[in-house]
C-alpha positions as CSV (number, residue, x, y, z in Angstrom):
1,M,-10.3,157.6,-16.7
2,P,-11.1,157.3,-12.8
3,K,-7.7,159.9,-12.5
4,I,-9.2,162.2,-14.8
5,L,-12.4,162.3,-13.1
6,K,-10.6,162.9,-9.6
7,F,-8.3,165.7,-11.2
8,S,-11.2,167.3,-12.6
9,R,-13.4,167.1,-9.5
10,F,-14.5,170.2,-7.5
11,S,-12.2,170.0,-4.2
12,L,-14.7,169.8,-1.3
13,H,-11.9,169.8,1.2
14,D,-10.8,173.0,0.2
15,F,-13.8,174.3,0.1
16,L,-14.7,173.3,3.7
17,V,-11.4,174.3,4.7
18,A,-12.0,177.7,3.3
19,A,-15.4,177.6,4.7
20,G,-14.7,176.3,7.8
21,P,-15.2,179.6,10.0
22,A,-18.1,180.9,8.3
23,A,-19.5,177.1,9.4
24,V,-18.6,177.4,13.1
25,A,-20.1,181.0,13.1
26,I,-23.4,179.5,11.2
27,I,-23.8,176.8,13.6
28,A,-23.1,178.9,16.6
29,T,-25.9,181.1,15.5
30,C,-28.4,178.1,14.7
31,L,-27.8,176.5,18.5
32,L,-28.1,180.2,19.8
33,A,-31.7,180.9,18.4
34,Y,-32.5,177.6,18.6
35,W,-32.0,177.8,22.8
36,W,-33.3,181.2,22.6
37,V,-36.6,180.5,20.8
38,D,-37.0,177.3,22.8
39,P,-39.2,175.8,20.0
40,S,-40.0,172.4,21.3
41,P,-42.9,172.5,23.9
42,P,-43.0,170.0,27.1
43,K,-44.7,166.8,25.6
44,H,-46.9,166.9,29.1
45,V,-49.0,169.2,30.7
46,T,-50.9,169.3,34.1
47,L,-54.4,170.7,34.0
48,S,-56.5,171.6,37.3
49,T,-60.5,170.8,36.4
50,G,-63.3,170.4,39.5
51,Q,-65.0,168.3,41.2
52,E,-66.6,165.0,40.1
53,N,-69.2,165.2,37.9
54,S,-69.0,168.6,36.9
55,A,-68.8,170.8,33.7
56,Y,-64.7,171.3,34.6
57,E,-63.9,167.8,35.0
58,A,-66.0,166.9,31.7
59,F,-64.3,169.8,29.4
60,G,-60.6,168.7,30.9
61,K,-61.1,165.3,29.6
62,K,-62.0,166.5,25.8
63,Y,-59.3,168.4,26.3
64,A,-56.6,165.7,27.3
65,A,-58.0,163.6,24.3
66,A,-57.4,167.3,21.6
67,L,-54.2,167.2,22.9
68,A,-53.3,163.5,22.8
69,K,-53.8,163.7,18.8
70,V,-50.6,165.7,18.7
71,D,-48.9,163.4,21.2
72,I,-48.9,166.0,24.4
73,G,-50.1,164.1,27.9
74,V,-52.5,166.0,29.7
75,T,-52.7,164.8,33.4
76,L,-56.0,165.9,34.8
77,K,-55.9,166.8,38.7
78,P,-59.5,167.2,40.6
79,S,-59.9,170.3,42.7
80,L,-63.2,171.9,44.3
81,G,-63.1,174.6,41.8
82,S,-62.1,177.9,40.7
83,Q,-60.5,179.1,44.2
84,E,-58.4,175.9,44.3
85,N,-57.4,176.4,40.8
86,L,-56.1,179.5,41.2
87,Q,-54.3,179.0,44.3
88,R,-52.5,175.7,42.7
89,L,-51.2,178.0,39.6
90,R,-50.3,180.6,42.4
91,D,-48.2,178.2,44.3
92,P,-44.4,177.7,42.9
93,S,-44.5,174.1,44.3
94,S,-47.7,172.9,42.4
95,D,-47.2,170.8,39.4
96,V,-50.4,172.3,37.6
97,D,-49.3,174.6,34.5
98,I,-53.1,175.7,33.4
99,A,-56.7,175.2,34.8
100,F,-60.3,176.4,34.7
101,V,-61.0,179.7,37.2
102,Q,-63.8,181.7,37.0
103,S,-64.2,185.2,36.1
104,G,-64.2,187.3,39.3
105,S,-62.3,185.3,41.1
106,T,-59.4,187.7,40.7
107,Q,-61.4,191.0,40.3
108,Q,-60.1,193.2,43.2
109,E,-56.9,191.3,44.1
110,E,-54.2,192.2,41.8
111,A,-51.7,189.9,43.1
112,E,-53.6,187.2,42.7
113,R,-52.6,187.9,38.7
114,K,-49.1,188.1,38.9
115,G,-47.3,185.6,37.0
116,L,-50.4,184.5,35.3
117,V,-52.0,184.8,31.7
118,S,-56.1,184.2,30.4
119,L,-55.9,181.9,27.4
120,G,-59.7,183.5,27.4
121,S,-63.2,182.9,28.2
122,L,-64.7,179.4,27.5
123,F,-68.2,179.3,27.9
124,T,-70.9,181.1,30.7
125,E,-71.2,178.9,33.9
126,P,-74.7,180.6,35.5
127,V,-75.2,180.7,38.9
128,W,-77.8,177.8,39.6
129,L,-79.8,178.1,42.9
130,F,-82.0,174.9,43.4
131,L,-84.7,174.6,45.9
132,R,-87.3,172.4,46.8
133,E,-90.4,173.3,45.5
134,A,-92.0,173.1,48.9
135,K,-90.0,176.6,49.7
136,H,-92.1,179.4,47.9
137,V,-88.7,181.7,47.7
138,H,-89.1,184.3,44.7
139,Q,-86.8,186.6,46.4
140,L,-83.3,186.0,47.9
141,T,-84.3,188.1,51.1
142,Q,-86.7,185.0,51.6
143,L,-83.5,182.4,51.9
144,K,-83.1,183.6,55.6
145,G,-83.7,180.9,58.0
146,L,-83.0,178.2,55.1
147,R,-80.2,175.9,54.9
148,I,-78.5,176.3,51.6
149,N,-75.2,174.5,50.3
150,V,-72.7,176.6,48.9
151,G,-69.9,174.3,48.4
152,P,-66.5,174.0,50.0
153,D,-64.5,177.2,50.1
154,G,-62.1,175.7,47.2
155,T,-64.6,176.4,44.7
156,G,-65.8,180.2,43.5
157,V,-69.5,179.9,44.6
158,P,-69.0,180.6,48.2
159,K,-67.8,184.1,47.6
160,L,-69.6,185.1,45.0
161,F,-73.0,184.1,46.5
162,K,-72.2,185.8,49.9
163,E,-71.4,189.1,47.5
164,I,-74.9,188.6,45.9
165,L,-76.7,188.1,49.2
166,S,-74.8,191.0,50.5
167,L,-76.5,193.3,47.7
168,N,-79.8,191.7,49.2
169,G,-79.0,193.0,52.7
170,V,-79.1,189.3,53.4
171,E,-76.2,188.5,55.9
172,P,-74.4,184.8,56.0
173,A,-75.6,184.5,59.4
174,D,-79.6,185.3,58.7
175,L,-79.2,181.2,56.9
176,T,-77.1,178.0,57.2
177,L,-74.6,177.8,54.8
178,G,-73.3,174.6,54.0
179,A,-69.9,173.5,52.5
180,L,-70.7,169.7,50.5
181,E,-69.5,169.1,47.5
182,N,-71.8,169.3,44.6
183,T,-72.6,165.6,44.6
184,P,-73.2,165.0,48.4
185,A,-75.1,168.1,48.7
186,T,-77.5,167.1,45.6
187,V,-78.1,163.7,47.5
188,E,-79.1,165.6,50.5
189,L,-81.0,168.1,48.9
190,L,-83.0,165.1,46.9
191,A,-83.1,163.6,50.7
192,G,-84.7,166.8,51.5
193,R,-81.6,167.4,54.8
194,I,-81.4,171.1,53.2
195,D,-83.5,173.1,51.5
196,G,-81.6,174.0,48.5
197,L,-77.9,174.8,47.1
198,V,-75.9,176.8,44.6
199,F,-73.8,175.6,42.0
200,S,-72.0,177.7,39.1
201,S,-71.6,175.6,35.8
202,A,-72.1,175.0,32.5
203,P,-75.4,173.3,31.5
204,D,-73.7,170.3,30.4
205,A,-72.6,169.4,33.8
206,P,-74.7,165.7,34.6
207,L,-76.0,167.2,38.0
208,I,-77.1,170.4,36.3
209,Q,-79.2,168.1,34.2
210,M,-80.7,165.7,36.2
211,L,-81.7,168.6,39.2
212,L,-83.5,170.3,36.2
213,Q,-85.2,167.5,35.4
214,T,-86.2,166.2,38.8
215,P,-89.7,166.5,40.2
216,G,-90.2,168.7,43.3
217,I,-87.2,170.5,42.6
218,K,-87.1,174.1,41.3
219,L,-84.8,176.6,39.9
220,F,-85.0,180.2,41.5
221,D,-85.4,182.9,38.8
222,F,-83.1,186.2,38.8
223,V,-85.6,188.4,37.6
224,Q,-83.6,190.9,38.4
225,A,-80.5,189.8,36.3
226,E,-79.5,192.7,34.6
227,A,-79.1,194.8,37.8
228,Y,-76.5,192.2,38.8
229,T,-74.6,192.4,36.1
230,R,-74.4,196.4,36.2
231,R,-73.1,195.7,39.6
232,F,-70.8,193.2,38.6
233,P,-69.1,193.5,35.2
234,F,-67.7,190.5,35.2
235,L,-70.9,188.7,35.1
236,S,-73.2,188.4,32.3
237,H,-77.3,188.1,32.0
238,V,-78.5,185.0,30.3
239,V,-81.6,183.2,29.8
240,L,-82.6,179.5,30.3
241,P,-85.1,179.4,27.3
242,R,-88.4,177.8,28.1
243,G,-88.3,174.1,26.7
244,I,-85.2,173.8,26.3
245,V,-84.1,171.1,28.4
246,D,-86.9,169.0,26.9
247,L,-89.4,170.5,24.6
248,G,-91.8,167.4,24.8
249,R,-92.2,167.4,28.3
250,D,-91.9,171.9,28.0
251,I,-88.9,171.6,30.7
252,P,-88.1,174.4,31.9
253,P,-91.8,175.4,32.2
254,K,-90.9,179.2,31.2
255,D,-87.6,181.4,30.4
256,Y,-85.6,181.8,33.4
257,H,-83.4,184.4,33.8
258,L,-79.4,183.9,35.2
259,I,-76.4,185.8,35.9
260,A,-73.3,184.1,35.0
261,P,-69.5,184.6,35.3
262,T,-67.9,182.7,32.6
263,A,-64.9,179.8,32.8
264,T,-61.8,181.0,31.9
265,L,-58.2,179.3,31.1
266,V,-55.8,180.4,33.0
267,A,-51.9,179.3,32.7
268,R,-48.8,180.5,34.4
269,E,-47.2,183.0,32.1
270,Q,-44.3,180.9,31.5
271,L,-46.4,178.2,29.5
272,H,-44.5,177.3,26.5
273,P,-46.3,179.6,23.7
274,A,-46.7,176.3,21.7
275,L,-49.2,174.9,24.2
276,V,-50.9,178.0,24.4
277,D,-51.5,177.6,20.7
278,L,-52.5,173.9,21.3
279,F,-55.2,174.7,24.1
280,V,-56.8,178.0,22.4
281,Q,-57.4,175.9,19.3
282,A,-58.7,173.0,21.7
283,A,-61.2,175.6,22.9
284,S,-62.0,176.7,19.8
285,D,-63.5,173.1,18.8
286,I,-65.0,172.4,21.9
287,H,-66.5,175.5,23.1
288,G,-67.2,176.8,19.5
289,G,-70.1,175.4,18.8
290,A,-74.0,177.0,19.5
291,G,-75.2,176.3,23.4
292,W,-78.0,176.9,25.2
293,F,-76.3,180.6,26.4
294,Q,-74.5,181.4,23.3
295,K,-74.4,181.4,19.6
296,K,-71.8,179.8,17.3
297,G,-68.5,181.4,17.4
298,E,-69.3,183.3,20.4
299,F,-66.9,181.3,22.3
300,P,-63.7,181.1,23.1
301,T,-63.3,185.0,23.5
302,A,-60.4,187.2,25.1
303,S,-63.4,189.0,26.5
304,Y,-65.0,188.7,30.1
305,T,-61.6,188.2,31.6
306,E,-59.6,190.5,34.4
307,I,-56.8,188.6,33.6
308,A,-54.1,189.9,30.7
309,V,-54.8,187.5,28.1
310,S,-51.6,185.8,26.7
311,P,-50.2,187.4,23.0
312,A,-50.1,183.8,21.6
313,A,-53.9,183.6,22.4
314,Q,-54.6,187.1,21.2
315,K,-53.0,186.3,17.7
316,F,-55.4,183.3,17.7
317,Y,-58.6,185.3,18.2
318,K,-57.1,188.2,15.8
319,G,-56.1,186.1,12.9
320,G,-57.3,182.0,13.7
321,A,-54.6,179.6,13.9
322,P,-50.9,180.0,12.5
323,L,-50.7,179.7,8.9
324,L,-48.4,176.6,8.7
325,Q,-50.8,175.0,11.2
326,R,-53.4,174.6,9.4
327,Y,-51.4,172.7,6.7
328,L,-48.8,171.0,8.4
329,P,-48.3,168.4,11.0
330,F,-48.0,170.3,14.7
331,W,-44.5,169.6,15.4
332,V,-43.3,170.5,11.7
333,A,-45.2,173.6,11.8
334,N,-44.7,174.8,14.9
335,L,-40.5,174.3,14.3
336,L,-40.5,176.1,11.5
337,E,-42.8,179.3,12.8
338,R,-40.9,179.6,16.0
339,M,-37.2,179.4,13.8
340,W,-38.0,182.0,11.7
341,V,-35.1,183.9,13.8
342,V,-32.7,181.4,12.4
343,V,-33.7,182.3,8.8
344,V,-33.1,185.9,9.4
345,A,-29.7,185.2,11.3
346,L,-28.5,183.1,8.6
347,G,-29.5,185.1,5.5
348,A,-27.7,188.0,7.5
349,L,-24.6,185.6,7.9
350,I,-25.0,184.2,4.1
351,L,-24.6,187.0,2.2
352,P,-21.7,188.7,3.4
353,L,-19.7,185.2,3.4
354,S,-21.1,184.2,-0.3
355,R,-18.9,186.9,-1.5
356,I,-15.5,185.9,0.9
357,I,-15.8,182.5,0.6
358,P,-15.4,181.7,-2.8
359,P,-12.3,184.2,-2.9
360,L,-10.8,182.1,0.4
361,Y,-11.3,178.8,-1.7
362,V,-9.5,180.3,-4.8
363,W,-6.4,181.2,-2.5
364,K,-6.5,177.8,-0.7
365,V,-6.5,176.0,-4.2
366,R,-3.8,178.1,-5.6
367,S,-1.6,178.2,-2.1
368,R,-1.2,174.4,-3.0
369,V,0.6,175.4,-6.1
370,Y,2.2,179.1,-5.2
371,R,4.2,177.3,-1.8
372,W,6.2,175.6,-4.4
373,Y,7.1,178.9,-6.2
374,G,9.4,179.5,-2.7
375,Q,11.3,176.2,-3.3
376,L,11.9,177.4,-6.6
377,R,13.3,180.7,-5.4
378,A,15.5,179.3,-2.7
379,V,16.9,177.0,-5.5
380,E,17.8,179.7,-7.7
381,Q,19.7,181.8,-4.4
382,A,21.5,178.6,-3.8
383,I,23.4,179.0,-7.2
384,E,23.8,182.6,-7.3
385,D,27.4,183.6,-6.2
386,V,29.0,180.3,-5.6
387,S,32.6,179.9,-5.8
388,Q,34.3,178.3,-8.5
389,E,35.7,175.3,-6.5
390,H,32.1,174.3,-5.0
391,R,30.1,174.7,-8.0
392,E,29.9,171.6,-9.5
393,S,28.6,170.1,-5.8
394,V,26.0,172.8,-5.3
395,Y,24.6,172.8,-9.0
396,R,24.3,168.9,-8.7
397,A,22.6,169.0,-4.9
398,Q,20.2,171.7,-6.4
399,L,19.0,169.4,-9.4
400,E,18.3,166.6,-7.1
401,R,16.1,169.3,-5.3
402,L,14.6,169.9,-8.2
403,N,13.7,166.6,-9.0
404,D,12.4,166.2,-5.6
405,I,10.4,169.1,-6.2
406,E,8.9,168.4,-9.3
407,E,8.5,164.8,-8.0
408,R,5.8,166.0,-5.2
409,V,4.5,168.4,-7.7
410,N,3.7,165.8,-9.7
411,R,1.5,164.4,-6.9
412,I,-0.6,167.3,-6.6
413,S,-4.6,167.1,-7.3
414,I,-6.2,170.2,-7.9
415,P,-9.8,170.6,-10.0
416,L,-9.4,170.9,-13.5
417,S,-10.4,174.6,-13.6
418,F,-6.8,175.6,-11.6
419,A,-4.5,173.2,-13.8
420,D,-3.1,175.9,-16.2
421,E,-1.2,177.1,-12.9
422,L,0.0,173.5,-12.3
423,Y,1.5,173.3,-15.5
424,G,2.9,176.6,-15.2
425,L,4.8,175.5,-12.1
426,R,5.7,172.5,-13.9
427,S,7.2,174.4,-16.6
428,H,8.8,176.8,-14.1
429,I,10.4,173.9,-12.8
430,N,12.0,172.8,-16.0
431,F,13.3,176.8,-16.5
432,V,15.1,176.6,-13.2
433,R,16.5,173.2,-14.5
434,R,17.2,174.1,-17.7
435,R,19.1,177.4,-16.0
436,I,21.5,175.1,-13.7
437,A,22.3,172.9,-16.6
438,G,23.5,175.9,-18.7
439,L,25.6,177.4,-15.9
440,M,27.0,173.6,-15.6
441,K,28.5,173.4,-19.0
442,P,32.1,174.3,-19.4
443,D,33.0,178.2,-19.8
C-alpha cells in the first residue's frame, strides 16, 4: 500500500524543478516591489513642540499617546515655538521629523518651504494681547512707551506682532519689546514689572486659561479684526464669546474679537506616508471636536496653510481613513495597502506562467522515461551489422545491458497519470530483448 501511494503521489519535486525559474522571477519581483514601496514605516519619530505650558506641548503629548497605541514611539522635543520648529525641519543635521508651525511663517519665503509638506491645519491660535487693567489701551497706537513682551525670536509671535504694529504706524522702537518665554513673562506681568504680553496659542494653554480669569489683567479687543484678515490672508477673524470661560461669573464680560493664525503640522517630505496617515488620523481625533473657535469637524483641514499639503494627507481629507485601516490592525492594513504593486506584478507574471509551467512539468516527468529510449536505440544500433565471428559476444553483452536498463527503469517513480508511458517503455525493452533472442537462434 505505501508503494502504491508513493507511486500515485503528485511529483512535487518535478513541479518545483519545472517552476523553478518562474519562482525565482516571482520572488525577485516581490523583493523589488517590497523595496520600492517601502511598506514598513520607522517605529520612531521626533516631534518638535513648543514652550513649557504651551498648547503645542499639551497637544504633542496627545499625539505621542495616540501613536503609542500602534507601537510608534514619539519623542517630544521642546522648542521656543514656530520659528525654531521651522528651522529644525530645514536643518539636515536635525533629528526632527515633524513639528507644529504657525501659518504665515513662510508666507513670503519660498525657499523656506522647499523639502517640506503640510499635514493640514489643526486649530486656530489667536493672538492674545494681555495688559494690566490700569493701562487703558483701546488701540494699538496707545502701546507706545509701554513694556510689552512678545517672546523670543524662536516663536512666530515677534515677527507677526511687529507686522501688526507696522500696519498701525507703530515702530518697534516706539515701545519696549521683551523676549522672555511665556511662563517667566507671565510672572513679570503679574508682578507689574511689564505692562503686557503677547501670546499666539490655542485657548487650551494653561497660561491662557489662567490669565483670562486673573483680576487686574484684561484682554485686548481687536475690534478691527476683519480688516487684519484682509491684509494678512493667513489670519482669520474669531470671536471669544461672552461667558465662554466661566458662565457663572460672566467671564469674559463681553464678546472679544481676535485675529488668529492657525497651527499646522509640517513634516519633511521624506516622512513615510504611513506615518503621515497616522498623524492625520490622530489629528482628526484630537482636533476634530467643537471648541471655542471652531465647529465640530471644521479641523483638521487642508486649508489655511501656505505649505503644500502632503498627497497622503489630501487623500485623508477627501475620503477619510484608508478602508483597510478601518477594520484591520494598522501594521496589517498598511502592508496590504502598500503592497498592491506586488499583487499587480504577480498577476502579470502568474497569468502567462500558468500556461507555461504545466507543459514544463509534463515534459520533466516524461523525460525520466524518454531518456531510456536513447539507451534502447543504442542497443539496437550495437546489434546491427555485426560480423559473424563476434555476434554471440555482442548479443550477450547487449542482453546484459538490457537487463541493467530494465532494472533501473523498474526503480523509476512517476505519478500514476504517466504510468502508461512507463509500462510502454518496459514493453519496448522486452521487444528489443526478444529481437536479440531471435537473432541468437542458429540459422
